[in-house]
Residue frames as a rotation matrix with the C-alpha (Angstrom) as fourth column:
MET 1
0.372 -0.920 0.126 -22.36
0.920 0.383 0.081 -23.55
-0.123 0.085 0.989 -24.19
ASN 2
0.868 -0.113 -0.484 -20.19
-0.024 -0.982 0.186 -20.50
-0.496 -0.150 -0.855 -23.60
LYS 3
0.683 -0.716 0.143 -17.25
0.154 -0.050 -0.987 -19.28
0.714 0.696 0.076 -25.61
VAL 4
0.624 -0.567 -0.538 -13.87
0.666 0.024 0.746 -19.04
-0.410 -0.824 0.392 -23.87
LEU 5
0.873 -0.364 0.323 -11.37
-0.113 -0.798 -0.593 -16.19
0.474 0.481 -0.738 -24.05
ASN 6
0.174 -0.890 -0.421 -7.66
0.947 0.269 -0.176 -15.88
0.270 -0.368 0.890 -23.35
ILE 7
0.831 0.130 0.541 -6.91
0.025 -0.980 0.197 -12.86
0.556 -0.150 -0.817 -21.17
ASN 8
-0.328 -0.905 -0.272 -4.03
0.605 0.020 -0.796 -11.39
0.726 -0.425 0.541 -19.20
LEU 9
0.714 0.602 0.359 -4.97
0.042 -0.548 0.835 -10.18
0.699 -0.581 -0.417 -15.73
GLY 10
0.844 -0.415 0.340 -2.36
-0.487 -0.327 0.810 -8.76
-0.225 -0.849 -0.478 -13.39
GLY 11
-0.100 -0.952 -0.288 0.38
-0.994 0.083 0.070 -10.37
-0.043 0.293 -0.955 -15.44
TYR 12
-0.579 -0.012 0.815 -1.24
-0.208 0.969 -0.133 -13.82
-0.788 -0.246 -0.564 -15.24
PRO 13
-0.736 0.364 -0.570 -2.69
-0.587 0.075 0.806 -15.59
0.337 0.928 0.159 -18.31
PHE 14
-0.550 0.635 0.542 -6.17
-0.235 0.505 -0.831 -17.06
-0.801 -0.585 -0.128 -17.89
VAL 15
-0.863 0.502 -0.052 -8.68
0.115 0.295 0.949 -18.96
0.492 0.813 -0.313 -19.98
ILE 16
-0.794 0.595 -0.124 -12.06
-0.070 -0.293 -0.954 -17.57
-0.604 -0.749 0.274 -19.00
ASP 17
-0.412 0.706 0.576 -15.57
0.903 0.401 0.154 -18.26
-0.122 0.584 -0.803 -20.25
GLU 18
-0.553 0.157 0.818 -17.51
0.433 -0.784 0.444 -15.44
0.711 0.600 0.366 -21.88
ASP 19
0.543 0.839 0.033 -20.04
0.347 -0.260 0.901 -15.01
0.765 -0.478 -0.432 -19.07
ALA 20
0.505 -0.444 -0.740 -17.32
0.827 0.003 0.562 -14.82
-0.247 -0.896 0.369 -16.40
TYR 21
-0.574 -0.760 0.304 -15.36
0.818 -0.547 0.179 -12.31
0.030 0.351 0.936 -18.50
ALA 22
-0.167 0.608 0.776 -18.40
0.298 -0.720 0.627 -10.05
0.940 0.336 -0.061 -18.88
HIS 23
0.797 0.469 -0.381 -19.01
0.459 -0.060 0.886 -10.23
0.393 -0.881 -0.263 -15.11
LEU 24
0.122 -0.858 -0.499 -15.37
0.921 -0.089 0.379 -9.42
-0.370 -0.506 0.779 -14.31
ARG 25
-0.635 -0.356 0.685 -15.28
0.668 -0.698 0.257 -6.57
0.387 0.621 0.681 -16.80
SER 26
0.290 0.836 0.465 -18.48
0.277 -0.539 0.795 -5.09
0.916 -0.102 -0.388 -15.32
TYR 27
0.745 -0.061 -0.665 -16.97
0.667 0.046 0.743 -5.31
-0.015 -0.997 0.075 -11.81
ILE 28
-0.314 -0.938 -0.146 -13.73
0.897 -0.343 0.278 -3.58
-0.311 -0.044 0.949 -12.80
SER 29
-0.456 0.222 0.862 -15.71
0.507 -0.731 0.457 -0.92
0.732 0.645 0.221 -14.69
ALA 30
0.657 0.754 -0.019 -17.84
0.395 -0.322 0.861 -0.22
0.643 -0.573 -0.509 -11.60
LEU 31
0.459 -0.578 -0.675 -14.71
0.792 -0.078 0.606 0.18
-0.402 -0.812 0.422 -9.48
SER 32
-0.565 -0.678 0.471 -13.10
0.822 -0.512 0.249 2.47
0.073 0.528 0.846 -12.07
LYS 33
-0.019 0.672 0.741 -16.20
0.345 -0.691 0.635 4.67
0.938 0.267 -0.219 -11.97
HIS 34
0.796 0.357 -0.488 -16.25
0.543 -0.068 0.837 4.65
0.266 -0.932 -0.248 -8.17
PHE 35
0.285 -0.796 -0.534 -12.62
0.673 -0.230 0.703 5.79
-0.682 -0.560 0.470 -7.92
ALA 36
0.451 -0.060 0.891 -12.77
0.845 -0.294 -0.448 8.12
0.289 0.954 -0.082 -10.93
LYS 37
0.734 -0.103 0.672 -11.89
-0.111 -0.993 -0.030 11.22
0.670 -0.052 -0.740 -8.89
SER 38
0.865 -0.502 0.001 -9.23
0.128 0.222 0.967 9.60
-0.486 -0.836 0.256 -6.75
GLU 39
0.465 -0.774 -0.430 -5.64
-0.862 -0.507 -0.019 10.66
-0.203 0.379 -0.903 -7.47
GLY 40
-0.552 -0.749 0.366 -4.51
-0.675 0.659 0.331 7.06
-0.489 -0.064 -0.870 -7.18
ARG 41
0.459 0.889 -0.007 -7.25
-0.725 0.370 -0.581 5.60
-0.513 0.272 0.814 -9.39
GLU 42
0.483 -0.288 -0.827 -4.94
-0.685 0.465 -0.562 3.84
0.546 0.837 0.027 -11.86
GLU 43
-0.631 -0.776 -0.005 -2.78
-0.571 0.468 -0.674 2.32
0.525 -0.423 -0.739 -9.14
ILE 44
-0.366 0.591 0.718 -5.84
-0.738 0.285 -0.611 1.25
-0.566 -0.754 0.332 -7.13
ILE 45
0.680 0.680 -0.275 -7.41
-0.694 0.474 -0.542 -0.54
-0.238 0.559 0.794 -10.10
SER 46
0.157 -0.715 -0.681 -4.07
-0.648 0.446 -0.618 -2.12
0.745 0.538 -0.393 -11.04
ASP 47
-0.781 -0.475 0.405 -3.56
-0.603 0.410 -0.684 -3.49
0.159 -0.778 -0.607 -7.53
ILE 48
0.036 0.874 0.485 -7.14
-0.740 0.350 -0.575 -4.76
-0.672 -0.338 0.659 -7.40
GLU 49
0.699 0.185 -0.690 -6.62
-0.673 0.494 -0.550 -6.59
0.240 0.850 0.470 -10.70
ASN 50
-0.322 -0.904 -0.281 -3.37
-0.631 0.426 -0.648 -8.06
0.705 -0.031 -0.708 -9.38
ARG 51
-0.674 0.102 0.731 -5.11
-0.661 0.358 -0.659 -9.31
-0.329 -0.928 -0.174 -6.26
ILE 52
0.472 0.881 0.018 -8.00
-0.736 0.405 -0.543 -10.83
-0.486 0.243 0.840 -8.24
ALA 53
0.400 -0.419 -0.815 -5.44
-0.663 0.483 -0.573 -12.60
0.634 0.769 -0.085 -10.42
GLU 54
-0.701 -0.678 0.222 -3.78
-0.620 0.425 -0.659 -14.04
0.353 -0.600 -0.718 -7.31
LEU 55
-0.280 0.691 0.666 -7.14
-0.688 0.339 -0.642 -15.26
-0.669 -0.638 0.380 -5.99
LEU 56
0.696 0.548 -0.464 -8.03
-0.710 0.427 -0.561 -16.88
-0.109 0.719 0.686 -9.32
THR 57
-0.049 -0.815 -0.577 -4.61
-0.664 0.458 -0.591 -18.55
0.747 0.354 -0.563 -9.45
GLU 58
-0.773 -0.230 0.592 -5.15
-0.630 0.399 -0.667 -19.95
-0.082 -0.888 -0.453 -5.96
ASN 59
-0.134 0.872 0.471 -8.65
-0.534 0.337 -0.775 -21.24
-0.835 -0.355 0.421 -6.77
THR 60
0.873 0.394 -0.286 -8.06
-0.444 0.401 -0.801 -22.69
-0.201 0.827 0.525 -10.22
SER 61
0.308 -0.780 0.545 -5.58
0.424 0.625 0.655 -25.16
-0.852 0.030 0.523 -11.64
SER 62
-0.519 -0.662 -0.541 -3.32
-0.165 -0.544 0.823 -24.23
-0.839 0.516 0.173 -14.52
ARG 63
-0.985 0.108 0.133 -5.62
0.162 0.331 0.930 -25.91
0.057 0.937 -0.344 -17.06
SER 64
-0.293 0.946 -0.141 -9.04
0.882 0.210 -0.422 -25.10
-0.370 -0.248 -0.895 -15.67
ILE 65
-0.426 0.267 0.864 -11.31
0.525 -0.705 0.476 -22.47
0.737 0.656 0.160 -17.15
VAL 66
-0.972 0.104 -0.210 -12.29
0.109 -0.597 -0.795 -19.48
-0.208 -0.796 0.569 -15.00
THR 67
-0.389 0.912 0.131 -16.05
0.757 0.235 0.610 -19.53
0.525 0.336 -0.782 -14.52
ARG 68
0.079 0.550 0.831 -18.64
-0.147 -0.818 0.555 -17.12
0.986 -0.167 0.016 -13.16
ASN 69
0.883 0.256 -0.393 -18.42
0.298 0.343 0.891 -18.91
0.363 -0.904 0.227 -9.79
HIS 70
0.020 -0.960 -0.278 -14.68
0.993 0.051 -0.107 -18.20
0.117 -0.274 0.955 -9.58
ILE 71
-0.537 -0.175 0.825 -15.30
0.290 -0.957 -0.014 -14.51
0.792 0.232 0.565 -10.25
ASP 72
0.493 0.806 0.328 -18.09
-0.138 -0.299 0.944 -14.40
0.859 -0.511 -0.036 -7.65
GLU 73
0.686 -0.308 -0.659 -15.78
0.712 0.470 0.521 -15.96
0.150 -0.827 0.542 -5.05
ALA 74
-0.421 -0.896 0.141 -13.07
0.863 -0.444 -0.241 -13.38
0.279 0.020 0.960 -5.78
ILE 75
-0.308 0.393 0.866 -15.57
-0.024 -0.914 0.406 -10.50
0.951 0.105 0.291 -5.59
ALA 76
0.742 0.608 -0.282 -16.90
0.218 0.178 0.960 -11.83
0.634 -0.774 -0.001 -2.27
ILE 77
0.259 -0.752 -0.605 -13.38
0.961 0.140 0.238 -11.52
-0.094 -0.644 0.760 -0.86
MET 78
-0.654 -0.617 0.437 -12.53
0.695 -0.719 0.024 -8.20
0.300 0.320 0.899 -2.49
GLY 79
-0.243 0.660 -0.711 -15.84
0.566 -0.499 -0.656 -6.45
-0.788 -0.562 -0.252 -1.83
THR 80
-0.057 0.341 0.939 -17.84
0.937 -0.307 0.168 -4.04
0.346 0.889 -0.301 -3.97
PRO 81
-0.738 -0.196 0.646 -18.23
0.093 -0.977 -0.190 -0.24
0.668 -0.080 0.739 -3.82
GLU 82
0.247 0.928 0.277 -21.57
-0.321 -0.192 0.928 -0.75
0.914 -0.318 0.250 -2.06
ASP 83
0.422 -0.125 -0.898 -19.80
0.690 0.687 0.228 -2.67
0.589 -0.715 0.376 0.71
PHE 84
-0.362 -0.648 -0.670 -17.81
0.926 -0.334 -0.177 0.35
-0.108 -0.684 0.721 1.86
ILE 85
-0.317 0.395 0.863 -20.18
0.145 -0.878 0.455 3.21
0.937 0.269 0.221 1.07
GLY 86
0.818 0.552 0.161 -20.73
-0.041 -0.223 0.974 4.90
0.574 -0.803 -0.160 4.40
ASP 87
0.278 -0.839 -0.467 -17.12
0.960 0.259 0.106 4.30
0.032 -0.478 0.878 5.43
SER 88
0.758 0.045 -0.651 -15.89
0.258 -0.937 0.236 7.64
-0.600 -0.347 -0.721 6.78
TYR 89
-0.288 -0.957 -0.044 -12.90
0.241 -0.117 0.964 7.33
-0.927 0.267 0.264 4.50
PHE 90
-0.817 0.016 0.577 -15.00
0.576 0.067 0.814 7.52
-0.026 0.998 -0.064 1.33
ASP 91
-0.600 0.685 -0.413 -17.58
-0.569 -0.729 -0.382 9.88
-0.563 0.006 0.827 -0.02
GLU 92
-0.050 0.668 0.742 -20.70
0.171 0.738 -0.653 8.07
-0.984 0.094 -0.151 -1.23
GLU 93
0.828 0.497 -0.260 -20.85
-0.121 -0.294 -0.948 9.91
-0.548 0.816 -0.183 -4.55
ILE 94
0.726 -0.574 -0.379 -17.22
-0.618 -0.303 -0.725 10.18
0.302 0.761 -0.574 -5.67
GLY 95
0.856 -0.433 -0.284 -15.26
0.487 0.859 0.157 7.67
0.177 -0.272 0.946 -3.60
HIS 96
0.333 -0.747 0.575 -12.87
-0.041 -0.621 -0.783 10.43
0.942 0.237 -0.237 -2.57
HIS 97
-0.249 -0.594 -0.765 -10.43
0.765 0.363 -0.532 10.50
0.594 -0.717 0.364 0.32
HIS 98
0.569 0.528 0.630 -11.51
0.014 -0.773 0.635 12.42
0.822 -0.352 -0.447 3.44
GLY 99
0.594 -0.378 0.710 -8.79
-0.804 -0.317 0.503 11.68
0.035 -0.870 -0.492 5.96
ARG 100
-0.157 -0.804 -0.573 -5.86
-0.678 0.510 -0.529 9.47
0.718 0.305 -0.626 6.83
LYS 101
-0.728 -0.165 0.666 -6.97
-0.661 0.427 -0.617 7.89
-0.182 -0.889 -0.419 10.11
TYR 102
0.085 0.789 -0.608 -8.69
-0.876 0.350 0.332 4.83
0.475 0.505 0.721 8.78
ARG 103
-0.491 -0.331 -0.806 -7.22
-0.075 0.938 -0.340 1.91
0.868 -0.106 -0.485 10.69
GLU 104
0.663 0.728 -0.175 -9.11
0.048 0.192 0.980 0.38
0.748 -0.658 0.092 13.53
SER 105
0.248 -0.550 0.797 -7.74
-0.925 -0.380 0.025 0.87
0.289 -0.743 -0.603 17.02
GLY 106
0.741 -0.025 0.671 -5.88
-0.376 0.813 0.445 -1.93
-0.557 -0.582 0.593 18.74
TYR 107
-0.298 -0.952 -0.074 -3.03
-0.709 0.169 0.684 -4.17
-0.639 0.256 -0.725 17.72
LYS 108
0.869 0.462 -0.177 -3.01
-0.458 0.612 -0.645 -6.41
-0.190 0.641 0.744 14.68
THR 109
-0.007 -0.877 0.481 -0.53
-0.197 0.472 0.859 -9.15
-0.980 -0.089 -0.176 13.99
GLY 110
-0.204 -0.160 -0.966 0.73
-0.942 -0.236 0.239 -9.70
-0.266 0.958 -0.103 10.48
LYS 111
0.837 0.504 0.214 -0.24
-0.397 0.827 -0.398 -12.61
-0.377 0.248 0.892 8.29
ARG 112
0.723 -0.674 0.151 3.20
0.624 0.544 -0.561 -12.79
0.296 0.500 0.814 6.69
LEU 113
0.436 -0.672 -0.599 6.64
0.389 -0.459 0.798 -11.56
-0.811 -0.581 0.062 7.61
PHE 114
0.652 -0.256 0.713 8.05
0.645 -0.306 -0.700 -8.92
0.398 0.917 -0.034 5.27
ARG 115
-0.497 -0.750 -0.436 10.79
0.829 -0.559 0.017 -6.33
-0.256 -0.353 0.900 5.42
ASN 116
0.638 0.755 -0.149 9.13
0.703 -0.651 -0.288 -2.93
-0.314 0.079 -0.946 5.73
THR 117
-0.337 -0.848 0.409 11.25
0.941 -0.314 0.126 -0.83
0.021 0.428 0.904 3.39
ASP 118
0.248 0.489 0.837 8.93
0.415 -0.834 0.364 2.16
0.876 0.257 -0.409 3.88
ASP 119
0.818 -0.023 0.574 10.14
-0.501 -0.517 0.694 2.47
0.281 -0.855 -0.435 7.48
LYS 120
0.742 -0.604 -0.290 13.71
0.588 0.795 -0.152 1.30
0.322 -0.057 0.945 7.55
VAL 121
0.733 -0.667 -0.136 17.00
-0.410 -0.592 0.693 2.20
-0.543 -0.452 -0.708 9.16
ILE 122
-0.488 -0.870 0.063 19.05
-0.499 0.338 0.798 -0.45
-0.716 0.358 -0.599 7.38
GLY 123
-0.983 0.060 -0.175 16.91
-0.112 0.560 0.821 -3.07
0.147 0.827 -0.543 5.67
GLY 124
-0.248 0.960 0.131 13.45
-0.829 -0.281 0.484 -2.74
0.501 0.011 0.865 7.22
VAL 125
-0.494 0.007 -0.870 13.81
0.170 0.981 -0.088 -5.97
0.853 -0.192 -0.486 9.22
CYS 126
-0.939 0.077 -0.336 12.94
0.331 -0.070 -0.941 -4.50
-0.096 -0.995 0.040 12.62
SER 127
-0.620 0.746 -0.244 9.97
-0.725 -0.664 -0.186 -2.60
-0.301 0.061 0.952 11.27
GLY 128
-0.228 0.507 -0.831 8.71
-0.621 0.582 0.525 -5.75
0.750 0.636 0.182 9.53
ILE 129
-0.674 -0.064 -0.736 9.07
0.424 0.782 -0.457 -7.82
0.605 -0.620 -0.500 12.70
ALA 130
-0.929 0.343 -0.139 7.20
-0.083 -0.557 -0.826 -5.15
-0.361 -0.756 0.546 14.65
ALA 131
-0.348 0.832 -0.432 4.32
-0.933 -0.263 0.246 -5.25
0.091 0.489 0.868 12.17
TYR 132
-0.340 0.176 -0.924 4.23
-0.241 0.933 0.267 -9.06
0.909 0.313 -0.275 12.21
PHE 133
-0.618 0.038 -0.785 3.96
0.677 0.534 -0.507 -9.24
0.400 -0.845 -0.356 16.01
GLY 134
0.392 0.893 0.220 1.62
0.669 -0.441 0.599 -6.25
0.632 -0.088 -0.770 16.30
ILE 135
-0.092 -0.498 -0.862 4.18
0.883 -0.441 0.160 -3.97
-0.460 -0.747 0.481 18.00
GLU 136
0.802 0.597 0.004 3.03
0.532 -0.711 -0.460 -0.43
-0.272 0.371 -0.888 17.31
ASP 137
0.780 -0.588 -0.214 6.47
-0.608 -0.793 -0.038 1.22
-0.147 0.160 -0.976 17.44
PRO 138
0.825 -0.491 -0.281 9.38
0.249 0.760 -0.600 -0.62
0.508 0.425 0.749 15.72
LEU 139
0.233 -0.760 0.607 11.78
-0.683 -0.572 -0.454 1.33
0.692 -0.309 -0.652 17.95
TRP 140
0.487 -0.003 0.873 11.38
-0.793 0.418 0.443 -1.35
-0.366 -0.908 0.201 20.62
VAL 141
0.941 -0.188 0.280 12.52
0.278 0.903 -0.328 -4.07
-0.191 0.386 0.902 18.23
ARG 142
0.551 -0.772 0.317 15.49
0.051 -0.348 -0.936 -1.92
0.833 0.532 -0.153 17.18
ILE 143
0.271 -0.421 0.866 16.42
-0.923 -0.369 0.109 -1.38
0.274 -0.829 -0.488 20.82
GLY 144
0.787 0.079 0.611 16.27
-0.339 0.884 0.322 -5.15
-0.515 -0.461 0.723 21.36
PHE 145
0.834 -0.518 0.188 18.63
0.464 0.477 -0.747 -5.82
0.297 0.710 0.638 18.44
ALA 146
0.351 -0.721 0.598 20.98
-0.348 -0.693 -0.631 -3.06
0.869 0.014 -0.494 19.64
PHE 147
0.518 -0.102 0.849 21.03
-0.849 0.059 0.525 -4.48
-0.103 -0.993 -0.056 23.18
PHE 148
0.850 -0.171 0.498 21.97
0.114 0.983 0.143 -7.98
-0.514 -0.065 0.856 22.04
LEU 149
0.743 -0.609 0.279 24.54
0.293 -0.079 -0.953 -6.50
0.602 0.789 0.120 19.68
VAL 150
0.234 -0.671 0.703 26.43
-0.641 -0.650 -0.408 -4.59
0.731 -0.356 -0.582 22.38
THR 151
0.413 -0.051 0.909 26.20
-0.834 0.381 0.400 -7.51
-0.367 -0.923 0.115 24.84
GLY 152
-0.591 -0.805 -0.058 27.92
-0.741 0.513 0.432 -9.85
-0.318 0.299 -0.900 22.42
GLY 153
0.088 0.720 0.688 24.82
-0.157 0.692 -0.704 -11.68
-0.984 -0.046 0.174 21.22
ILE 154
-0.591 -0.249 0.767 24.00
0.610 0.483 0.628 -12.96
-0.527 0.839 -0.134 17.75
ALA 155
0.266 0.794 -0.547 21.95
0.211 -0.602 -0.770 -9.89
-0.941 0.089 -0.327 16.83
ALA 156
-0.118 -0.378 -0.918 24.09
-0.723 -0.601 0.341 -8.85
-0.681 0.704 -0.202 13.86
PRO 157
-0.963 -0.251 -0.096 24.24
-0.245 0.673 0.698 -12.23
-0.111 0.696 -0.709 12.04
LEU 158
-0.476 0.861 0.179 20.57
0.671 0.487 -0.559 -12.90
-0.569 -0.146 -0.809 12.89
TYR 159
0.157 0.519 -0.840 19.57
-0.148 -0.829 -0.540 -9.54
-0.977 0.209 -0.053 11.43
PHE 160
-0.361 -0.384 -0.850 21.36
-0.851 -0.237 0.468 -10.20
-0.381 0.893 -0.241 8.15
ILE 161
-0.962 0.119 0.248 20.02
0.178 0.956 0.231 -13.76
-0.209 0.267 -0.941 7.94
ILE 162
-0.080 0.992 -0.101 16.45
0.588 -0.035 -0.808 -12.44
-0.805 -0.124 -0.581 8.32
TRP 163
0.068 0.019 -0.998 17.24
-0.525 -0.849 -0.052 -9.72
-0.848 0.527 -0.047 5.78
ALA 164
-0.777 -0.510 -0.369 18.46
-0.575 0.337 0.745 -12.31
-0.256 0.791 -0.555 3.29
ILE 165
-0.919 0.382 0.096 15.49
0.394 0.894 0.212 -14.70
-0.004 0.233 -0.973 3.58
THR 166
-0.145 0.911 -0.386 12.64
0.626 -0.218 -0.749 -12.22
-0.767 -0.350 -0.538 4.11
PRO 167
-0.276 0.086 0.957 11.06
0.907 -0.306 0.289 -10.53
0.318 0.948 0.006 1.08
ALA 168
-0.968 -0.021 -0.249 10.46
0.094 -0.954 -0.284 -6.81
-0.232 -0.298 0.926 1.03
ALA 169
-0.037 0.999 0.001 6.86
0.674 0.026 -0.738 -5.58
-0.738 -0.027 -0.675 1.14
LYS 170
-0.901 -0.428 0.074 6.75
0.314 -0.524 0.792 -4.15
-0.300 0.737 0.606 -2.39
SER 171
-0.604 0.741 0.294 3.08
0.272 -0.155 0.950 -4.20
0.749 0.653 -0.108 -3.31
THR 172
-0.327 0.612 0.720 0.03
-0.812 -0.572 0.116 -2.84
0.483 -0.547 0.684 -1.55
ALA 173
0.667 0.584 -0.463 -1.12
-0.327 0.787 0.523 -6.42
0.670 -0.197 0.716 -0.93
ASP 174
-0.047 -0.785 -0.617 2.23
0.541 0.500 -0.677 -7.21
0.840 -0.365 0.401 0.72
ARG 175
-0.806 -0.296 0.513 1.96
-0.171 -0.713 -0.680 -4.19
0.567 -0.636 0.524 3.02
LEU 176
0.113 0.922 0.370 -1.59
-0.868 -0.089 0.489 -5.11
0.483 -0.376 0.790 4.02
ALA 177
0.650 0.065 -0.758 -0.62
0.093 0.982 0.165 -8.74
0.755 -0.178 0.632 4.71
MET 178
-0.424 -0.896 -0.132 2.36
0.361 -0.034 -0.932 -7.49
0.830 -0.443 0.338 6.73
ARG 179
-0.772 0.186 0.608 -0.01
-0.550 -0.675 -0.492 -5.50
0.318 -0.714 0.624 8.97
GLY 180
-0.896 0.441 0.051 -2.58
0.361 0.790 -0.495 -8.30
-0.259 -0.425 -0.867 9.19
GLU 181
-0.337 0.799 -0.498 -5.25
-0.494 -0.600 -0.629 -6.33
-0.802 0.034 0.597 7.32
PRO 182
0.263 0.516 0.815 -7.65
0.442 0.687 -0.577 -7.96
-0.858 0.512 -0.048 4.82
ILE 183
-0.828 -0.538 -0.155 -6.54
0.067 -0.371 0.926 -7.53
-0.556 0.757 0.343 1.21
ASN 184
0.002 0.902 0.432 -9.73
0.906 0.182 -0.383 -6.12
-0.424 0.392 -0.816 -0.23
VAL 185
0.115 0.097 0.989 -10.87
0.785 -0.619 -0.030 -3.16
0.609 0.779 -0.147 -2.33
SER 186
0.917 0.353 0.184 -11.40
0.173 -0.769 0.615 -0.84
0.358 -0.533 -0.767 0.62
ASN 187
0.701 -0.688 -0.189 -8.02
0.218 -0.045 0.975 -1.44
-0.679 -0.724 0.118 2.25
ILE 188
-0.069 -0.709 0.702 -6.12
0.975 0.101 0.199 -1.32
-0.212 0.698 0.684 -1.05
ALA 189
0.333 0.284 0.899 -7.68
0.589 -0.807 0.037 2.07
0.736 0.517 -0.436 -1.83
LYS 190
0.997 0.071 -0.026 -7.02
0.062 -0.565 0.823 3.39
0.044 -0.822 -0.568 1.67
SER 191
0.419 -0.908 -0.010 -3.39
0.569 0.254 0.782 2.30
-0.708 -0.333 0.623 1.61
ILE 192
-0.168 -0.482 0.860 -2.69
0.977 -0.196 0.082 3.87
0.129 0.854 0.504 -1.78
GLU 193
0.584 0.453 0.673 -4.48
0.376 -0.886 0.271 7.11
0.719 0.095 -0.689 -0.91
GLU 194
0.929 -0.283 -0.237 -2.44
0.157 -0.278 0.948 7.33
-0.334 -0.918 -0.213 2.29
GLU 195
0.052 -0.958 0.282 0.79
0.842 0.194 0.503 6.85
-0.537 0.211 0.817 0.36
ILE 196
0.000 0.019 1.000 -0.20
0.808 -0.589 0.011 9.63
0.589 0.808 -0.015 -2.05
ASP 197
0.888 0.379 0.259 -1.02
0.149 -0.771 0.619 11.95
0.434 -0.512 -0.741 0.86
ASN 198
0.676 -0.700 -0.232 2.27
0.376 0.056 0.925 11.20
-0.634 -0.712 0.301 2.59
LEU 199
-0.157 -0.733 0.662 4.16
0.975 -0.010 0.220 11.86
-0.155 0.680 0.717 -0.64
SER 200
0.327 0.371 0.869 2.31
0.557 -0.819 0.139 15.14
0.763 0.439 -0.474 -1.15
GLU 201
0.994 0.040 -0.102 3.11
0.109 -0.494 0.863 16.21
-0.016 -0.868 -0.496 2.41
THR 202
0.298 -0.954 0.002 6.78
0.676 0.213 0.705 15.37
-0.674 -0.209 0.709 1.93
ILE 203
-0.175 -0.313 0.933 6.94
0.934 -0.354 0.056 17.36
0.313 0.881 0.355 -1.32
ASN 204
0.662 0.503 0.556 5.22
0.301 -0.858 0.417 20.32
0.686 -0.108 -0.720 0.37
GLU 205
0.875 -0.383 -0.296 7.63
0.256 -0.153 0.954 20.19
-0.411 -0.911 -0.036 3.31
ILE 206
-0.076 -0.936 0.345 10.62
0.894 0.089 0.439 20.14
-0.441 0.342 0.830 0.96
GLY 207
0.019 0.168 0.986 9.12
0.757 -0.647 0.095 23.05
0.653 0.744 -0.139 -0.98
ASN 208
0.920 0.365 0.145 8.54
0.170 -0.704 0.690 25.04
0.353 -0.610 -0.709 2.20
GLN 209
0.568 -0.784 -0.249 12.07
0.470 0.061 0.880 24.38
-0.675 -0.617 0.404 3.45
PHE 210
-0.230 -0.648 0.726 13.53
0.971 -0.105 0.214 25.38
-0.063 0.755 0.653 0.09
GLY 211
0.354 0.465 0.812 11.43
0.530 -0.815 0.235 28.55
0.770 0.347 -0.535 0.05
SER 212
0.975 -0.005 -0.223 12.53
0.200 -0.429 0.881 29.44
-0.100 -0.903 -0.418 3.60
LYS 213
0.167 -0.986 0.004 16.19
0.744 0.129 0.655 29.01
-0.647 -0.107 0.755 2.67
LYS 214
-0.192 -0.191 0.962 15.78
0.892 -0.443 0.090 31.27
0.409 0.876 0.256 -0.39
LYS 215
0.727 0.524 0.443 14.11
0.282 -0.817 0.504 33.97
0.626 -0.241 -0.741 1.73
PHE 216
0.811 -0.479 -0.336 16.85
0.331 -0.098 0.938 33.72
-0.482 -0.873 0.079 4.37
LYS 217
-0.132 -0.901 0.414 19.56
0.917 0.048 0.397 34.00
-0.377 0.432 0.819 1.72
ALA 218
0.093 0.256 0.962 17.84
0.712 -0.692 0.115 37.01
0.696 0.675 -0.247 0.14
LYS 219
0.957 0.291 0.011 17.64
0.187 -0.643 0.743 38.78
0.223 -0.709 -0.669 3.51
ARG 220
0.445 -0.869 -0.216 21.34
0.559 0.081 0.825 38.20
-0.700 -0.488 0.521 4.13
GLN 221
-0.308 -0.546 0.779 22.18
0.951 -0.209 0.230 39.67
0.037 0.811 0.583 0.72
GLU 222
0.410 0.551 0.727 19.98
0.503 -0.801 0.323 42.72
0.760 0.233 -0.606 1.39
ALA 223
0.762 -0.056 -0.645 21.55
0.620 -0.224 0.752 43.45
-0.186 -0.973 -0.137 4.79
PRO 224
-0.305 -0.933 -0.190 24.88
0.805 -0.359 0.472 44.95
-0.509 -0.009 0.861 3.49
LEU 225
-0.454 0.187 0.871 22.97
0.669 -0.574 0.472 47.13
0.589 0.797 0.136 1.04
ARG 226
0.651 0.758 0.039 20.81
0.497 -0.464 0.733 48.57
0.574 -0.458 -0.679 3.81
GLN 227
0.469 -0.563 -0.680 23.86
0.722 -0.200 0.663 49.26
-0.509 -0.802 0.313 5.93
GLY 228
-0.543 -0.717 0.436 25.45
0.834 -0.403 0.376 51.16
-0.094 0.568 0.818 3.03
PHE 229
-0.051 0.613 0.789 22.44
0.534 -0.650 0.540 53.46
0.844 0.449 -0.294 2.65
MET 230
0.703 0.335 -0.628 22.72
0.708 -0.246 0.662 54.40
0.067 -0.909 -0.410 6.33
PHE 231
-0.126 -0.846 -0.519 25.97
0.744 -0.426 0.514 56.36
-0.656 -0.321 0.683 5.77
């Protein structure tokens, strides 16, 4: 007979038996160690916990106790560090990021329709539709909406109806589902690391542009002084 514990995982309350809790805690600890040197470690672990909570919610009723079998089923879906060691995206020893090009070639259709607010012109509807149907460049969807708009079609009201009823892809799991990619440990980590890299690049670009403007302004201020010394 095992003791049961009340825990909060990913914002969901669960009643879990002691053996299952120890197994889950060991799994999360192993992942924390694996991603210890990743810049997005905290966000990766948080999103993994959120996804495990969703899986447990789907596989258990509100009154059932989470058992070792439930945890094993969730881990089988999520994967373990050993499952993606050897992936070119990760280093075997530190689980560190080595490049951004991780997605497989070819088109993938989304599992759910979301608004892609990370690539939006107005509300991210066109970008979300492109991801759902496996269209690599959302520009083609935008051109389609623009064409029907100028030809007197129902593009405008249709766009705003889809905007109103379609949720935005807010979490990493949402963005993976939108692209039709499995929501597992490897893909969650890859997605978060890519976001961090993109943010770092944007910050560097802004810093470089700001530095260039300061240098240009300084040169303009020096020019009259140089001209004065010539006389």
